[in-house]
Structure formats: C-alpha cells, structure tokens
C-alpha positions as CSV (number, residue, x, y, z in Angstrom):
1,M,40.8,-2.3,-32.4
2,T,43.3,-4.9,-31.2
3,D,44.7,-7.1,-34.0
4,P,42.9,-10.4,-34.5
5,L,44.5,-13.6,-33.2
6,I,45.0,-16.6,-34.8
7,T,46.8,-19.4,-33.2
8,L,48.3,-22.7,-35.0
9,T,48.4,-26.2,-34.0
10,T,49.9,-28.9,-36.2
11,D,52.0,-32.0,-36.7
12,F,54.3,-30.9,-39.3
13,G,57.4,-30.3,-37.3
14,E,59.6,-27.5,-37.4
15,D,61.8,-28.1,-40.1
16,A,59.2,-28.3,-43.3
17,P,57.9,-25.3,-45.2
18,Y,54.3,-26.2,-44.3
19,V,53.8,-24.0,-41.4
20,A,55.3,-21.1,-43.3
21,A,52.9,-21.7,-46.2
22,L,49.7,-21.6,-43.5
23,K,51.1,-18.4,-42.2
24,G,51.9,-16.9,-45.8
25,V,48.0,-17.5,-47.1
26,I,46.9,-16.1,-43.6
27,L,48.8,-12.9,-44.2
28,C,47.9,-12.3,-47.6
29,I,44.3,-12.1,-46.6
30,N,44.9,-10.1,-43.4
31,A,48.4,-8.4,-43.1
32,R,47.3,-7.4,-39.4
33,A,46.5,-10.8,-38.0
34,R,48.8,-12.0,-34.8
35,L,49.9,-15.5,-35.9
36,L,50.7,-17.5,-32.6
37,D,52.3,-21.2,-32.8
38,L,51.0,-23.3,-30.2
39,S,52.5,-26.6,-31.2
40,H,54.0,-28.1,-34.3
41,S,55.3,-30.9,-32.5
42,I,52.2,-32.9,-32.3
43,P,53.2,-36.6,-32.6
44,P,52.1,-37.3,-36.2
45,Q,48.3,-38.1,-36.9
46,D,48.1,-38.5,-33.1
47,L,44.4,-37.4,-32.5
48,R,44.3,-38.4,-28.6
49,H,47.6,-36.4,-28.2
50,T,45.9,-33.4,-30.0
51,G,42.7,-33.6,-28.1
52,F,44.5,-33.4,-24.7
53,F,46.6,-30.7,-25.7
54,L,43.6,-28.6,-27.0
55,K,41.6,-29.2,-23.9
56,T,44.5,-28.3,-21.6
57,A,45.7,-25.0,-23.7
58,I,42.8,-23.6,-25.3
59,P,40.9,-22.4,-22.4
60,Y,43.2,-20.3,-21.2
61,F,43.0,-18.0,-24.6
62,P,40.9,-14.8,-25.4
63,R,37.6,-16.0,-26.8
64,A,38.2,-13.7,-29.8
65,A,40.9,-16.0,-31.1
66,V,40.8,-18.1,-34.2
67,H,42.5,-21.5,-33.3
68,V,43.7,-23.5,-36.7
69,V,44.4,-27.2,-35.8
70,V,46.1,-29.3,-38.7
71,V,46.5,-32.8,-37.6
72,D,44.5,-34.7,-40.4
73,P,45.1,-38.3,-41.1
74,G,42.0,-38.1,-43.2
75,V,43.4,-35.3,-45.7
76,G,41.9,-36.0,-49.1
77,S,39.1,-38.2,-48.0
78,S,35.4,-37.6,-47.8
79,R,35.7,-36.0,-44.1
80,A,34.5,-32.7,-43.7
81,L,36.4,-29.5,-42.2
82,L,34.6,-27.6,-39.5
83,Y,34.1,-24.1,-37.9
84,V,33.5,-25.0,-34.3
85,E,32.3,-22.6,-31.5
86,V,32.8,-24.7,-28.2
87,A,32.8,-23.2,-24.5
88,G,33.0,-19.6,-26.1
89,H,36.2,-20.6,-28.1
90,R,36.4,-20.6,-32.0
91,L,38.4,-23.4,-33.9
92,L,38.9,-24.6,-37.7
93,V,39.5,-28.1,-37.7
94,P,39.0,-31.4,-39.4
95,D,36.0,-33.5,-38.5
96,N,38.0,-36.4,-36.8
97,G,36.9,-35.9,-33.2
98,C,40.4,-34.1,-32.3
99,W,38.3,-31.0,-30.9
100,T,35.7,-32.9,-29.0
101,P,37.5,-33.4,-25.6
102,L,36.8,-29.3,-25.2
103,I,32.9,-30.0,-25.1
104,P,32.0,-29.2,-21.4
105,P,29.5,-31.9,-19.9
106,G,26.2,-31.2,-21.2
107,A,26.9,-28.4,-23.6
108,V,26.3,-28.4,-27.2
109,P,28.8,-26.7,-29.4
110,A,28.0,-24.9,-32.5
111,V,29.3,-26.6,-35.7
112,R,29.3,-25.6,-39.5
113,V,30.9,-27.4,-42.4
114,L,33.2,-25.4,-44.5
115,A,31.4,-25.5,-47.5
116,D,31.6,-22.1,-49.4
117,P,34.9,-22.3,-52.0
118,H,34.6,-18.3,-52.1
119,Y,36.9,-18.4,-48.7
120,W,39.0,-21.1,-50.0
121,R,42.5,-20.9,-51.8
122,Q,42.4,-21.9,-55.3
123,P,43.3,-24.3,-56.6
124,V,42.6,-26.7,-53.7
125,S,45.4,-29.6,-53.1
126,S,44.2,-32.8,-52.3
127,T,46.7,-33.2,-49.5
128,F,47.1,-29.6,-47.9
129,H,43.9,-28.6,-46.9
130,G,45.5,-26.6,-44.0
131,R,46.9,-24.4,-46.4
132,D,44.1,-24.2,-49.0
133,I,40.7,-24.1,-46.7
134,L,41.5,-23.9,-42.9
135,A,44.2,-21.1,-43.2
136,P,42.2,-19.0,-45.7
137,V,39.1,-19.3,-43.6
138,A,41.0,-18.1,-40.7
139,G,42.4,-15.1,-42.5
140,W,38.7,-14.2,-43.5
141,L,37.2,-14.9,-39.9
142,S,39.8,-12.4,-38.7
143,R,38.7,-9.8,-41.1
144,G,35.1,-9.9,-39.7
145,V,33.4,-12.4,-42.2
146,S,30.3,-13.9,-40.1
147,P,30.7,-17.8,-39.6
148,D,27.2,-18.0,-41.1
149,L,28.7,-17.6,-44.6
150,L,31.2,-20.4,-44.2
151,G,28.5,-23.3,-44.7
152,P,25.6,-25.1,-43.2
153,P,25.1,-25.9,-39.5
154,V,25.5,-29.5,-38.6
155,S,24.2,-31.5,-35.6
156,S,26.8,-34.6,-35.8
157,W,30.3,-35.1,-35.9
158,V,32.9,-37.4,-35.3
159,S,33.8,-37.7,-31.4
160,L,37.2,-38.8,-30.2
161,D,37.1,-42.1,-28.1
162,I,38.2,-41.0,-24.7
163,P,38.4,-44.1,-22.3
164,E,36.6,-43.8,-19.1
165,P,38.4,-44.7,-15.7
166,D,36.9,-47.3,-13.2
167,L,36.7,-45.5,-9.9
168,G,35.7,-47.9,-7.2
169,A,35.9,-47.3,-3.3
170,D,39.2,-49.0,-2.9
171,R,40.8,-49.4,-6.4
172,L,40.9,-47.1,-9.1
173,R,41.8,-48.2,-12.7
174,G,42.5,-46.1,-15.7
175,E,45.4,-45.6,-18.2
176,V,48.0,-43.1,-19.4
177,V,46.6,-40.4,-21.8
178,F,49.3,-38.0,-22.2
179,V,53.2,-38.2,-21.7
180,D,54.5,-34.8,-21.7
181,H,58.4,-33.5,-22.7
182,Y,60.0,-34.6,-19.1
183,G,58.3,-38.0,-19.3
184,N,55.4,-37.3,-16.5
185,L,52.5,-39.7,-17.2
186,I,49.3,-38.1,-17.0
187,T,46.3,-40.6,-16.5
188,N,42.5,-40.4,-17.1
189,I,42.0,-40.9,-13.2
190,P,40.5,-37.5,-11.9
191,G,42.5,-35.9,-9.3
192,E,39.8,-35.9,-6.8
193,A,39.3,-39.5,-6.9
194,F,43.0,-40.2,-6.0
195,L,42.9,-37.7,-3.3
196,A,39.9,-39.3,-1.5
197,L,42.0,-42.1,-1.1
198,T,44.7,-39.8,0.4
199,G,43.9,-41.0,3.9
200,R,44.9,-44.4,3.6
201,P,48.2,-45.8,2.0
202,V,48.0,-46.8,-1.6
203,R,50.0,-48.4,-4.4
204,V,50.0,-46.8,-7.5
205,T,51.3,-49.1,-10.6
206,V,52.0,-48.2,-14.1
207,G,53.8,-50.3,-16.6
208,T,56.5,-52.0,-15.0
209,A,56.8,-49.6,-12.2
210,E,55.2,-48.9,-8.7
211,T,55.2,-46.6,-5.9
212,T,53.6,-45.8,-2.5
213,V,54.8,-42.2,-2.6
214,K,52.1,-39.6,-2.5
215,V,53.1,-35.8,-2.9
216,R,51.5,-32.4,-3.4
217,T,54.6,-31.0,-5.6
218,Y,57.7,-32.4,-6.9
219,S,60.1,-30.7,-4.3
220,E,58.4,-33.1,-1.5
221,A,60.5,-36.4,-2.6
222,G,64.1,-36.9,-3.4
223,R,65.8,-36.9,-6.8
224,G,64.9,-40.0,-8.7
225,T,61.9,-41.0,-6.2
226,L,58.7,-42.2,-8.4
227,V,55.7,-40.2,-7.0
228,A,52.1,-39.9,-7.9
229,L,50.4,-36.5,-7.5
230,V,47.6,-34.4,-9.0
231,S,48.7,-32.8,-12.0
232,S,48.1,-29.0,-13.1
233,S,45.4,-30.5,-15.2
234,G,43.4,-31.9,-12.4
235,M,44.4,-35.5,-13.3
236,L,46.5,-38.1,-11.6
237,E,50.2,-38.1,-12.6
238,I,52.9,-40.5,-12.1
239,A,56.3,-38.7,-12.1
240,V,60.0,-39.2,-11.5
241,V,61.6,-36.4,-9.6
242,Q,64.1,-34.7,-11.8
243,G,63.7,-37.9,-14.2
244,S,61.4,-39.5,-16.5
245,A,58.6,-41.7,-15.4
246,A,57.9,-42.9,-18.8
247,E,61.6,-44.4,-19.1
248,R,61.4,-45.8,-15.5
249,S,58.2,-47.6,-16.2
250,G,58.3,-48.5,-19.8
251,A,54.7,-46.8,-20.0
252,G,53.1,-44.7,-22.8
253,M,49.7,-43.5,-24.0
254,G,47.2,-46.4,-22.9
255,T,49.4,-48.1,-20.7
256,P,47.2,-49.2,-17.7
257,V,47.2,-47.5,-14.4
258,T,46.0,-49.2,-11.1
259,V,45.4,-47.2,-7.6
260,A,44.9,-49.8,-5.0
261,V,44.4,-49.4,-1.4
262,L,47.0,-51.3,0.8
263,P,45.6,-54.0,3.1
C-alpha cells in the first residue's frame, strides 16, 4: 500500500516554526505519511490568492491525497473548520471560502464540520487551529479514519466572492485576479473570449499600460514587449517578455483590464 500523501498550503512563510509544527503533529499520528509543501508563501491572509492557487494546483494531484490549507484570518472566531470533498479531491480548510473556486459549475461538494475533539490535539490553542485541529485530523484521515466520524455534514458554507467579467461582442472587461512570481498578470477574462476577438486588432489596457501585441507564446515577441496571451490556466494573461508586467503597468490584484476592438 502506498504511503498516504498529505499536502500543506499556508501563509506562514519559510522562516517561522509553524510549518514544522504542522508536520510534527501529523507524523506523530502517522509516521508513514508523505508530506508535500505546496506553498508557504501565500500572501498573509489573502483568500483570493489562495483560491486561485488551489484552483490551479489541486486538480493535478492524486485524488487520494489530503490537502491541508491554513490561510485563516478568522482563527479564534466562531468560523468553522471543514472537511471537503470537491471534484474528487479532499481538503481540510477553514470555512472562509478559500476552497470554493474548486467547485465545478453545477457540482455539489460533500462538506462536514470538524466537530469531534477526539481527533484533535489537546489543548487547542485559540490562535493555531492548523496545528491543533487541521493537522491531527489529516493524520487520522491518512490512517484510514472515515470522514463520517469527524463531524456532521453541512449544506451551506462561506463562498469566496469571485468577480465576473463583462464579455461583450467588441469589448471585454475584467480584472487582475493573480500576479505570479514573474510579474505576469492573470485576469478573470476567459481565454476563449479573448481568442474570439483574435481575427480583429484589439487593444488590451491594464493599469497605466496598454498593448496591441497578441501572442501564443512569450518567444513570439522581443524582450521587453508587453504582450497579451492565454495563460496555462486558460485565462487572459498580460506579460512582459523577460520582464514584469506588474512593474510596467503598476497593476495588482483587482486592477481593471479592458480588451477593446480597434476601429
């Protein structure tokens, strides 16, 4: 039997002891667990960044994995902690909506509230539920404990407020929803909507910058060129070849983006 896989996604950073504590708790329950760090560089308490990260990473993992997500601005409050099965994947998350971008259209996830302290570490800190509740529950799940034992099912939860683009025949309006390490700007405008305008010249505007250069890959334009293309996540991306579109445009998450057909 393959050793169970548990992934960790947090906003803890790389220089604090918090991630090590999560791992220690899990390994005390199941020393055979395989622990994989997805990221500990999520911007602090940034739920929209977390949602995009999970949506574009989790679908590529084996469905048997357990994904622990500790981005939790509501820690210590009355917010719940959840066990979620969505699109065949299993997550342990705070009830703050960070996981909801993973829900496919029309799908109904299976969600339980973590309510049985038998599977928690005691005593439970009011400021570190990741260590004292989510991590131990992940350890027990990796040992085969049924999710049915963790707490009752629920039919409502907090959903992340995801902005919807305005897709017209000659103009697309959206916003930046993710800025990657390279300064590439990922928008909420679907790539197919952008490609539908490919047969006509368009101007893409974001922040203080604009471009009429449409490419399929970065290598199709010269160094320093601001370009528009469809990202690997299937959304309109604005990039600077071997540079930073975020720096060039002054844009960040929430900056408006417009694609307009030129007269």
